[in-house]
FILUMVO-500234 format. One record per atom (N, C-alpha, C): residue number from 0; atom name; z, x, y. Coordinates in Angstrom, 3 decimals, always signed. Atoms other than C-alpha are relative to their C-alpha. Example, Ala and Ser with C-alpha at 12.3 -4.5 7.8 and 13.67 -1.06 7.14 Angstrom:
<sites>
   k  a       zz       xx       yy
   0  N   +0.000   +0.890   -1.190
   0 CA   +7.800  +12.300   -4.500
   0  C   +0.000   +0.900   +1.200
   1  N   -0.060   -0.820   -1.190
   1 CA   +7.140  +13.670   -1.060
   1  C   +0.730   -0.770   +1.090
</sites>
This chain:
<sites>
   k  a       zz       xx       yy
   0  N   +0.731   -0.476   +1.138
   0 CA +187.558 +102.911 +108.163
   0  C   -1.452   +0.203   +0.423
   1  N   +1.375   -0.323   -0.359
   1 CA +184.193 +104.590 +108.694
   1  C   -0.853   -0.185   -1.234
   2  N   +0.883   +0.277   +1.130
   2 CA +181.371 +103.397 +106.518
   2  C   -1.093   +1.045   -0.052
   3  N   +1.089   -0.966   +0.167
   3 CA +178.880 +105.823 +105.144
   3  C   -1.299   -0.702   -0.350
   4  N   +1.213   +0.780   +0.285
   4 CA +176.379 +103.010 +104.435
   4  C   -0.736   -0.251   +1.299
   5  N   +0.830   +0.228   -1.179
   5 CA +173.564 +102.738 +106.919
   5  C   -1.052   -1.056   -0.322
   6  N   +1.010   +1.055   +0.146
   6 CA +171.055  +99.940 +107.494
   6  C   -1.319   +0.527   +0.563
   7  N   +1.333   -0.388   -0.445
   7 CA +167.339 +100.648 +107.767
   7  C   -0.510   -1.054   +0.976
   8  N   +0.474   +0.930   -1.020
   8 CA +166.041  +99.091 +111.013
   8  C   -1.527   -0.081   -0.031
   9  N   +1.452   +0.223   -0.020
   9 CA +162.509  +97.800 +111.761
   9  C   -0.770   +1.211   +0.494
  10  N   +0.719   -1.147   -0.544
  10 CA +161.559 +100.902 +113.722
  10  C   +0.108   +1.220   -0.911
  11  N   -0.104   -1.083   +0.958
  11 CA +162.414 +103.078 +110.718
  11  C   +1.255   +0.838   +0.139
  12  N   -1.222   -0.793   -0.186
  12 CA +165.675 +104.460 +112.101
  12  C   +1.142   -0.615   -0.811
  13  N   -1.169   +0.466   +0.744
  13 CA +168.979 +104.194 +110.332
  13  C   +1.126   -0.306   +0.974
  14  N   -1.131   +0.376   -0.844
  14 CA +171.907 +102.393 +111.964
  14  C   +1.224   -0.169   -0.891
  15  N   -1.212   +0.182   +0.823
  15 CA +175.516 +102.397 +110.786
  15  C   +0.263   -1.482   -0.210
  16  N   -0.312   +1.382   +0.315
  16 CA +176.567  +99.195 +109.104
  16  C   +1.379   -0.305   +0.554
  17  N   -1.300   +0.404   -0.533
  17 CA +179.362  +97.343 +110.896
  17  C   +0.967   -0.210   -1.156
  18  N   -1.017   +0.152   +1.042
  18 CA +182.624  +97.148 +109.033
  18  C   +0.101   -1.435   -0.479
  19  N   -0.104   +1.397   +0.419
  19 CA +182.433  +93.368 +109.006
  19  C   -1.211   -0.453   -0.808
  20  N   +1.175   +0.352   +0.798
  20 CA +178.975  +93.414 +107.308
  20  C   +0.173   +0.555   -1.396
  21  N   -0.022   -0.511   +1.358
  21 CA +178.825  +93.672 +103.628
  21  C   -1.424   +0.369   -0.377
  22  N   +1.312   -0.496   +0.424
  22 CA +175.898  +95.342 +101.844
  22  C   -0.999   -1.099   -0.288
  23  N   +0.982   +1.034   +0.343
  23 CA +174.231  +92.278 +100.326
  23  C   -0.335   -0.919   +1.172
  24  N   +0.280   +0.874   -1.139
  24 CA +174.601  +90.152 +103.494
  24  C   -0.940   +0.678   +0.989
  25  N   +0.856   -0.742   -0.927
  25 CA +173.039  +92.847 +105.658
  25  C   -1.418   +0.075   -0.538
  26  N   +1.330   -0.086   +0.618
  26 CA +170.152  +93.248 +103.221
  26  C   -0.689   -1.351   +0.070
  27  N   +0.582   +1.338   -0.092
  27 CA +169.602  +89.454 +103.142
  27  C   -0.490   -0.281   +1.408
  28  N   +0.385   +0.245   -1.384
  28 CA +169.544  +89.335 +106.929
  28  C   -1.270   +0.785   +0.347
  29  N   +1.188   -0.821   -0.267
  29 CA +166.994  +92.189 +107.116
  29  C   -1.206   -0.596   -0.725
  30  N   +1.090   +0.596   +0.774
  30 CA +164.866  +90.594 +104.388
  30  C   -0.473   -1.287   +0.646
  31  N   +0.354   +1.255   -0.650
  31 CA +164.964  +87.269 +106.205
  31  C   -0.842   +0.252   +1.248
  32  N   +0.784   -0.337   -1.194
  32 CA +163.743  +88.849 +109.469
  32  C   -1.381   +0.491   -0.396
  33  N   +1.278   -0.551   +0.468
  33 CA +161.053  +90.740 +107.587
  33  C   -0.885   -1.137   -0.511
  34  N   +0.759   +1.127   +0.528
  34 CA +159.964  +87.513 +105.840
  34  C   -0.570   -0.838   +1.130
  35  N   +0.488   +0.777   -1.137
  35 CA +159.681  +85.699 +109.191
  35  C   -1.177   +0.712   +0.659
  36  N   +1.087   -0.761   -0.615
  36 CA +157.506  +88.492 +110.592
  36  C   -1.234   -0.038   -0.887
  37  N   +1.137   +0.031   +0.928
  37 CA +155.276  +88.627 +107.479
  37  C   -0.659   -1.372   -0.010
  38  N   +0.541   +1.362   -0.032
  38 CA +154.885  +84.830 +107.536
  38  C   -0.802   -0.219   +1.271
  39  N   +0.706   +0.150   -1.272
  39 CA +153.866  +84.936 +111.205
  39  C   -1.338   +0.746   -0.046
  40  N   +1.240   -0.769   +0.092
  40 CA +151.270  +87.655 +110.530
  40  C   -1.028   -0.707   -0.887
  41  N   +0.898   +0.730   +0.899
  41 CA +149.791  +85.658 +107.645
  41  C   -0.564   -1.233   +0.703
  42  N   +0.463   +1.187   -0.715
  42 CA +149.596  +82.517 +109.809
  42  C   -1.052   +0.371   +1.059
  43  N   +0.967   -0.445   -1.008
  43 CA +147.794  +84.434 +112.591
  43  C   -1.316   +0.386   -0.681
  44  N   +1.203   -0.390   +0.737
  44 CA +145.342  +85.923 +110.058
  44  C   -0.769   -1.233   -0.474
  45  N   +0.642   +1.243   +0.458
  45 CA +144.619  +82.463 +108.597
  45  C   -0.670   -0.710   +1.176
  46  N   +0.573   +0.631   -1.188
  46 CA +144.027  +81.090 +112.111
  46  C   -1.281   +0.712   +0.433
  47  N   +1.187   -0.777   -0.409
  47 CA +141.584  +83.911 +112.987
  47  C   -1.153   -0.237   -0.972
  48  N   +1.047   +0.221   +1.006
  48 CA +139.645  +83.482 +109.712
  48  C   -0.567   -1.411   +0.122
  49  N   +0.448   +1.387   -0.134
  49 CA +139.491  +79.696 +110.186
  49  C   -0.905   -0.171   +1.219
  50  N   +0.802   +0.107   -1.213
  50 CA +138.167  +79.974 +113.746
  50  C   -1.338   +0.710   -0.188
  51  N   +1.240   -0.749   +0.237
  51 CA +135.600  +82.629 +112.718
  51  C   -0.935   -0.772   -0.924
  52  N   +0.811   +0.776   +0.938
  52 CA +134.395  +80.523 +109.786
  52  C   -0.566   -1.240   +0.676
  53  N   +0.465   +1.189   -0.719
  53 CA +134.168  +77.436 +111.966
  53  C   -1.128   +0.336   +0.968
  54  N   +1.047   -0.432   -0.942
  54 CA +132.110  +79.303 +114.568
  54  C   -1.285   +0.312   -0.745
  55  N   +1.190   -0.350   +0.787
  55 CA +129.741  +80.654 +111.902
  55  C   -0.682   -1.256   -0.535
  56  N   +0.570   +1.249   +0.507
  56 CA +129.255  +77.190 +110.370
  56  C   -0.677   -0.769   +1.128
  57  N   +0.580   +0.686   -1.155
  57 CA +128.623  +75.704 +113.821
  57  C   -1.328   +0.642   +0.384
  58  N   +1.223   -0.713   -0.381
  58 CA +126.058  +78.391 +114.658
  58  C   -1.097   -0.219   -1.032
  59  N   +0.998   +0.179   +1.056
  59 CA +124.319  +78.013 +111.299
  59  C   -0.536   -1.425   -0.032
  60  N   +0.446   +1.389   +0.086
  60 CA +124.163  +74.239 +111.507
  60  C   -0.800   -0.428   +1.222
  61  N   +0.759   +0.339   -1.194
  61 CA +122.609  +74.269 +114.997
  61  C   -1.065   +1.040   +0.309
  62  N   +1.074   -0.965   -0.159
  62 CA +119.815  +76.787 +114.411
  62  C   -1.324   -0.726   -0.126
  63  N   +1.312   +0.631   +0.003
  63 CA +116.250  +75.773 +115.174
  63  C   -1.042   +1.076   -0.196
  64  N   +1.048   -0.967   +0.285
  64 CA +113.247  +77.628 +113.765
  64  C   -1.340   -0.715   -0.004
  65  N   +1.335   +0.562   +0.003
  65 CA +109.563  +77.034 +114.281
  65  C   -1.020   +1.111   -0.211
  66  N   +1.097   -0.959   +0.148
  66 CA +106.335  +78.780 +113.310
  66  C   -0.789   -0.003   +1.305
  67  N   +0.708   -0.109   -1.268
  67 CA +104.374  +80.060 +116.286
  67  C   -1.383   +0.587   -0.192
  68  N   +1.343   -0.558   -0.042
  68 CA +100.760  +80.801 +117.000
  68  C   -0.458   -0.049   +1.442
  69  N   +0.492   -0.040   -1.364
  69 CA  +99.259  +81.876 +120.258
  69  C   -1.369   +0.662   -0.007
  70  N   +1.339   -0.582   -0.122
  70 CA  +95.679  +82.642 +121.193
  70  C   -0.118   +0.584   +1.401
  71  N   +0.148   -0.679   -1.276
  71 CA  +95.193  +85.206 +123.926
  71  C   -1.473   +0.332   +0.181
  72  N   +1.416   -0.234   -0.271
  72 CA  +91.773  +85.433 +125.504
  72  C   -0.125   +1.183   +0.950
  73  N   +0.251   -1.161   -0.852
  73 CA  +90.581  +88.757 +126.893
  73  C   -0.829   -0.445   +1.203
  74  N   +0.713   +0.411   -1.212
  74 CA  +89.157  +88.619 +130.412
  74  C   -1.504   +0.259   -0.101
  75  N   +1.466   -0.004   +0.093
  75 CA  +85.529  +88.087 +129.380
  75  C   -0.596   +1.382   -0.196
  76  N   +0.499   -1.315   +0.351
  76 CA  +84.829  +91.425 +127.763
  76  C   -0.843   -0.146   -1.258
  77  N   +0.890   +0.096   +1.152
  77 CA  +81.818  +91.500 +125.428
  77  C   -0.266   +1.370   -0.591
  78  N   +0.312   -1.248   +0.693
  78 CA  +81.337  +94.234 +122.815
  78  C   -1.128   -0.311   -0.979
  79  N   +1.209   +0.271   +0.777
  79 CA  +77.925  +94.426 +121.159
  79  C   -0.411   +1.214   -0.814
  80  N   +0.463   -1.052   +0.899
  80 CA  +76.334  +96.425 +118.343
  80  C   -1.417   +0.459   +0.332
  81  N   +1.365   -0.395   -0.363
  81 CA  +72.890  +96.625 +120.008
  81  C   -0.177   -0.013   +1.518
  82  N   +0.263   -0.129   -1.438
  82 CA  +71.482  +97.525 +123.427
  82  C   -0.525   -1.288   +0.607
  83  N   +0.520   +1.278   -0.487
  83 CA  +69.819  +94.100 +123.714
  83  C   +1.119   -1.032   +0.166
  84  N   -1.193   +0.871   -0.088
  84 CA  +73.320  +92.518 +123.533
  84  C   -0.200   -1.307   -0.762
  85  N   +0.238   +1.199   +0.807
  85 CA  +72.222  +90.097 +120.810
  85  C   +0.936   -0.073   -1.207
  86  N   -0.881   -0.029   +1.171
  86 CA  +74.655  +91.170 +118.059
  86  C   +1.412   +0.407   +0.428
  87  N   -1.401   -0.338   -0.304
  87 CA  +78.381  +90.987 +118.673
  87  C   +0.485   +1.052   -0.986
  88  N   -0.564   -1.024   +0.887
  88 CA  +80.262  +93.949 +117.283
  88  C   +0.859   -0.674   -1.057
  89  N   -0.802   +0.627   +1.062
  89 CA  +81.877  +93.128 +113.931
  89  C   +1.493   +0.245   +0.233
  90  N   -1.448   -0.146   -0.152
  90 CA  +85.633  +92.621 +113.786
  90  C   +0.574   +0.931   -1.059
  91  N   -0.429   -0.942   +1.038
  91 CA  +85.825  +94.900 +110.734
  91  C   -1.186   +0.901   -0.328
  92  N   +1.064   -0.962   +0.300
  92 CA  +83.852  +98.048 +109.961
  92  C   +0.378   +0.790   -1.245
  93  N   -0.166   -0.862   +1.165
  93 CA  +83.480  +99.740 +106.572
  93  C   -0.838   +1.231   +0.271
  94  N   +0.681   -1.231   -0.380
  94 CA  +82.610 +103.306 +107.449
  94  C   -0.672   +0.677   -1.184
  95  N   +0.620   -0.608   +1.174
  95 CA  +81.545 +104.131 +103.892
  95  C   +0.784   +1.209   -0.480
  96  N   -0.620   -1.177   +0.592
  96 CA  +82.226 +107.445 +102.178
  96  C   -0.209   +1.219   +0.894
  97  N   +0.038   -1.222   -0.799
  97 CA  +83.043 +110.633 +104.071
  97  C   +0.468   +1.180   -0.843
  98  N   -0.462   -1.239   +0.612
  98 CA  +83.636 +114.231 +103.075
  98  C   +0.796   +0.767   +1.048
  99  N   -0.744   -0.797   -0.976
  99 CA  +86.122 +116.614 +104.676
  99  C   -0.961   +0.758   +0.928
 100  N   +0.837   -0.663   -1.004
 100 CA  +84.612 +117.974 +107.900
 100  C   -1.077   -0.901   +0.602
 101  N   +1.026   +0.911   -0.542
 101 CA  +82.317 +114.952 +108.496
 101  C   +0.393   -0.506   +1.381
 102  N   -0.150   +0.483   -1.377
 102 CA  +81.832 +113.593 +111.998
 102  C   -1.105   -1.040   +0.186
 103  N   +1.019   +1.039   -0.174
 103 CA  +80.081 +110.287 +112.717
 103  C   +0.362   -0.904   +1.165
 104  N   -0.211   +0.855   -1.175
 104 CA  +79.657 +107.824 +115.563
 104  C   -0.640   -1.363   -0.214
 105  N   +0.588   +1.342   -0.098
 105 CA  +79.014 +104.126 +116.079
 105  C   -0.242   -0.257   +1.477
 106  N   +0.324   +0.347   -1.386
 106 CA  +77.308 +102.950 +119.243
 106  C   +0.405   -1.437   +0.271
 107  N   -0.383   +1.336   -0.465
 107 CA  +78.754  +99.980 +121.101
 107  C   -0.415   -0.133   +1.456
 108  N   +0.315   +0.303   -1.393
 108 CA  +77.617  +98.338 +124.317
 108  C   +1.036   -0.999   +0.485
 109  N   -1.061   +0.840   -0.555
 109 CA  +80.308  +96.822 +126.480
 109  C   -0.535   -0.662   +1.262
 110  N   +0.445   +0.740   -1.180
 110 CA  +79.494  +94.088 +128.996
 110  C   +1.191   -0.706   +0.625
 111  N   -1.031   +0.716   -0.750
 111 CA  +81.820  +92.803 +131.681
 111  C   -0.548   -1.392   +0.284
 112  N   +0.455   +1.379   -0.153
 112 CA  +81.359  +89.049 +131.455
 112  C   +0.927   -0.780   +0.934
 113  N   -0.932   +0.621   -0.954
 113 CA  +84.081  +88.371 +134.032
 113  C   -0.629   +0.023   +1.394
 114  N   +0.499   +0.036   -1.379
 114 CA  +83.651  +87.749 +137.749
 114  C   +0.655   +1.084   +0.867
 115  N   -0.642   -1.086   -0.748
 115 CA  +85.743  +90.769 +138.747
 115  C   -0.165   +1.315   -0.767
 116  N   +0.106   -1.312   +0.626
 116 CA  +85.661  +94.506 +138.031
 116  C   +1.153   +0.189   -0.982
 117  N   -1.015   -0.245   +1.028
 117 CA  +87.499  +95.511 +134.861
 117  C   +0.169   +1.495   -0.220
 118  N   -0.307   -1.371   +0.369
 118 CA  +89.212  +98.799 +134.116
 118  C   +0.223   +0.009   -1.512
 119  N   -0.038   +0.001   +1.458
 119 CA  +88.702  +99.624 +130.438
 119  C   +1.067   +0.947   -0.540
 120  N   -0.917   -0.876   +0.724
 120 CA  +91.252 +101.057 +128.043
 120  C   -0.127   -0.316   -1.481
 121  N   +0.061   +0.208   +1.448
 121 CA  +91.287 +101.528 +124.299
 121  C   +1.164   +0.712   -0.672
 122  N   -1.067   -0.603   +0.792
 122 CA  +93.925 +102.304 +121.705
 122  C   -0.401   -0.051   -1.467
 123  N   +0.214   -0.078   +1.439
 123 CA  +93.833 +103.284 +118.067
 123  C   +1.330   +0.379   -0.616
 124  N   -1.275   -0.360   +0.625
 124 CA  +96.759 +103.457 +115.682
 124  C   -0.149   +1.150   -0.998
 125  N   +0.145   -1.178   +0.860
 125 CA  +95.393 +106.568 +113.945
 125  C   +1.161   +0.966   +0.177
 126  N   -1.092   -0.944   -0.238
 126 CA  +98.141 +108.638 +115.565
 126  C   +1.346   -0.554   -0.447
 127  N   -1.275   +0.619   +0.372
 127 CA +100.814 +106.190 +114.412
 127  C   +0.122   -0.230   -1.504
 128  N   -0.119   +0.231   +1.436
 128 CA +100.099 +106.195 +110.686
 128  C   -0.263   +1.280   -0.788
 129  N   +0.045   -1.159   +0.898
 129 CA  +99.629 +108.512 +107.711
 129  C   -1.252   +0.856   +0.135
 130  N   +1.222   -0.797   -0.125
 130 CA  +96.177 +109.775 +108.763
 130  C   +0.082   +1.038   +1.108
 131  N   -0.158   -0.966   -1.085
 131 CA  +97.533 +111.812 +111.682
 131  C   -0.261   +1.410   -0.519
 132  N   +0.351   -1.356   +0.402
 132 CA  +96.044 +115.276 +111.440
 132  C   -1.167   +0.062   -0.962
 133  N   +1.109   +0.028   +0.951
 133 CA  +93.402 +114.177 +108.939
 133  C   -1.229   -0.704   +0.567
 134  N   +1.096   +0.782   -0.571
 134 CA  +91.298 +111.580 +110.751
 134  C   +0.292   -0.176   +1.486
 135  N   -0.192   +0.189   -1.437
 135 CA  +90.813 +111.503 +114.516
 135  C   -1.156   -0.822   +0.556
 136  N   +1.041   +0.823   -0.605
 136 CA  +88.822 +109.300 +116.857
 136  C   -0.050   +0.209   +1.501
 137  N   +0.170   -0.019   -1.452
 137 CA  +87.481 +109.140 +120.389
 137  C   -1.005   -1.084   +0.354
 138  N   +0.945   +1.013   -0.476
 138 CA  +85.640 +106.528 +122.442
 138  C   -0.451   +0.446   +1.372
 139  N   +0.544   -0.600   -1.214
 139 CA  +83.359 +107.808 +125.170
 139  C   -1.166   -0.795   +0.551
 140  N   +1.189   +0.536   -0.660
 140 CA  +80.729 +106.728 +127.644
 140  C   -0.708   +1.183   +0.667
 141  N   +0.762   -1.101   -0.579
 141 CA  +77.954 +108.868 +129.114
 141  C   -0.487   -0.372   +1.396
 142  N   +0.546   +0.198   -1.340
 142 CA  +77.040 +109.268 +132.757
 142  C   -1.430   +0.551   +0.073
 143  N   +1.349   -0.564   +0.074
 143 CA  +73.685 +110.688 +131.592
 143  C   +0.028   +1.488   -0.232
 144  N   -0.108   -1.444   +0.198
 144 CA  +74.932 +114.261 +131.458
 144  C   +1.204   +0.379   -0.856
 145  N   -1.256   -0.341   +0.668
 145 CA  +78.491 +114.260 +130.082
 145  C   +0.610   -1.238   -0.639
 146  N   -0.750   +1.074   +0.647
 146 CA  +80.409 +112.151 +127.606
 146  C   +1.434   +0.052   +0.503
 147  N   -1.342   +0.083   -0.573
 147 CA  +83.690 +110.971 +129.140
 147  C   +0.830   -1.040   -0.758
 148  N   -0.909   +0.942   +0.645
 148 CA  +86.754 +109.182 +127.749
 148  C   -0.141   -1.369   +0.653
 149  N   +0.172   +1.372   -0.486
 149 CA  +86.398 +105.420 +128.074
 149  C   +1.224   -0.503   +0.771
 150  N   -1.226   +0.457   -0.674
 150 CA  +90.032 +104.963 +129.177
 150  C   -0.094   +0.192   +1.506
 151  N   -0.031   -0.062   -1.457
 151 CA  +90.234 +104.153 +132.882
 151  C   -1.345   -0.217   +0.676
 152  N   +1.316   +0.217   -0.617
 152 CA  +86.494 +103.627 +133.407
 152  C   -0.104   -1.457   +0.468
 153  N   +0.163   +1.357   -0.547
 153 CA  +85.722 +100.630 +135.626
 153  C   -1.432   -0.468   -0.206
 154  N   +1.315   +0.600   +0.218
 154 CA  +82.859  +98.277 +134.931
 154  C   -0.102   -1.251   +0.876
 155  N   +0.203   +1.103   -0.950
 155 CA  +81.497  +95.862 +137.554
 155  C   -0.366   -1.289   -0.741
 156  N   +0.383   +1.275   +0.617
 156 CA  +80.915  +92.151 +136.859
 156  C   -1.480   +0.038   -0.407
 157  N   +1.372   -0.005   +0.516
 157 CA  +77.778  +91.803 +134.685
 157  C   -0.466   +1.371   -0.448
 158  N   +0.383   -1.363   +0.375
 158 CA  +77.702  +95.562 +134.128
 158  C   +0.050   +0.225   -1.494
 159  N   +0.061   -0.344   +1.418
 159 CA  +76.794  +97.021 +130.722
 159  C   +0.187   +1.506   -0.118
 160  N   -0.316   -1.401   +0.194
 160 CA  +78.096 +100.344 +129.446
 160  C   -0.289   +0.392   -1.438
 161  N   +0.274   -0.525   +1.342
 161 CA  +76.674 +102.271 +126.457
 161  C   +1.124   +0.963   -0.370
 162  N   -1.126   -0.832   +0.430
 162 CA  +79.480 +103.920 +124.461
 162  C   -0.212   +0.500   -1.420
 163  N   -0.048   -0.491   +1.375
 163 CA  +80.113 +105.902 +121.286
 163  C   +1.451   +0.067   -0.438
 164  N   -1.308   -0.139   +0.634
 164 CA  +83.123 +105.513 +119.060
 164  C   -0.200   +1.015   -1.120
 165  N   +0.226   -1.122   +0.911
 165 CA  +83.429 +108.757 +117.082
 165  C   +1.215   +0.196   -0.899
 166  N   -1.040   -0.270   +0.989
 166 CA  +85.420 +109.401 +113.904
 166  C   -0.275   +1.381   -0.594
 167  N   +0.118   -1.348   +0.548
 167 CA  +86.072 +112.955 +112.719
 167  C   +1.000   +0.161   -1.138
 168  N   -0.833   -0.238   +1.177
 168 CA  +87.401 +113.867 +109.271
 168  C   +0.314   +1.495   -0.050
 169  N   -0.406   -1.399   +0.052
 169 CA  +89.389 +117.125 +109.134
 169  C   -0.450   +0.642   -1.311
 170  N   +0.397   -0.716   +1.226
 170 CA  +88.382 +119.778 +106.608
 170  C   +1.122   +0.032   -1.030
 171  N   -1.138   +0.010   +0.939
 171 CA  +91.870 +119.458 +105.030
 171  C   +0.407   -1.414   -0.408
 172  N   -0.325   +1.393   +0.300
 172 CA  +91.762 +115.678 +104.608
 172  C   +0.000   -0.249   -1.506
 173  N   -0.024   +0.298   +1.439
 173 CA  +92.905 +114.639 +101.114
 173  C   -0.845   -1.234   -0.320
 174  N   +0.787   +1.149   +0.449
 174 CA  +90.769 +112.204  +99.127
 174  C   +0.892   -1.232   -0.022
 175  N   -0.767   +1.241   -0.058
 175 CA  +92.000 +108.672  +99.835
 175  C   -0.812   -1.020   +0.790
 176  N   +0.592   +1.022   -0.852
 176 CA  +91.122 +105.440 +101.627
 176  C   +0.901   -0.145   +1.218
 177  N   -0.768   +0.047   -1.241
 177 CA  +92.205 +105.308 +105.269
 177  C   -0.386   -1.237   +0.797
 178  N   +0.245   +1.188   -0.830
 178 CA  +92.564 +102.270 +107.513
 178  C   +0.728   +0.159   +1.323
 179  N   -0.633   -0.024   -1.312
 179 CA  +93.412 +101.802 +111.193
 179  C   -0.544   -1.140   +0.835
 180  N   +0.422   +1.045   -0.937
 180 CA  +93.091  +99.365 +114.073
 180  C   -0.484   +0.645   +1.287
 181  N   +0.573   -0.457   -1.262
 181 CA  +91.066  +99.821 +117.243
 181  C   +0.014   -1.185   +0.947
 182  N   -0.084   +1.082   -0.976
 182 CA  +91.621  +97.774 +120.404
 182  C   -0.622   +0.441   +1.322
 183  N   +0.592   -0.224   -1.315
 183 CA  +89.558  +97.592 +123.602
 183  C   +0.522   -1.062   +0.933
 184  N   -0.537   +0.953   -0.971
 184 CA  +91.035  +95.980 +126.699
 184  C   -0.651   +0.217   +1.348
 185  N   +0.479   -0.063   -1.370
 185 CA  +89.822  +95.195 +130.189
 185  C   +0.959   -0.726   +0.897
 186  N   -0.955   +0.639   -0.909
 186 CA  +92.157  +94.493 +133.057
 186  C   -0.436   +0.196   +1.433
</sites>
């Protein structure tokens, strides 16, 4: 007797049911295998979640945090607001009120107070913030005939250099308050 009943296998294919298998027994056997596989998958998932949670708790319970503060001292570079070197340059400058197209300069005197020659460099974050294209700056020194960029200029021990820091406001600058940082370094 040929049976027209087929059994659905795990891989999705259909197999003929043996003549000695009855419908309900075959279905119970397939369900039992499927239940064993599903139970195994659930157990593996529970194990993975448990290990992950345990690792996260361990990491969180052994975290150490501290507040830090460090003071870095520049290699004896003095910046002054007067040629007599009696007034240190202020750490903050209020430039006052400007109009589009204005151009102004502040004079600074730089003294190498180290025992070795220093190569000067300066940076400004004007190009890294919202004033790009509206406010520009330059820092120069004069050799008596020409104003040159301060970056890369060397200054001997005890040497003093007269400089100008210049701020230019574009003619298209919108009315607002602008802020930026300026840094001078000697290495």
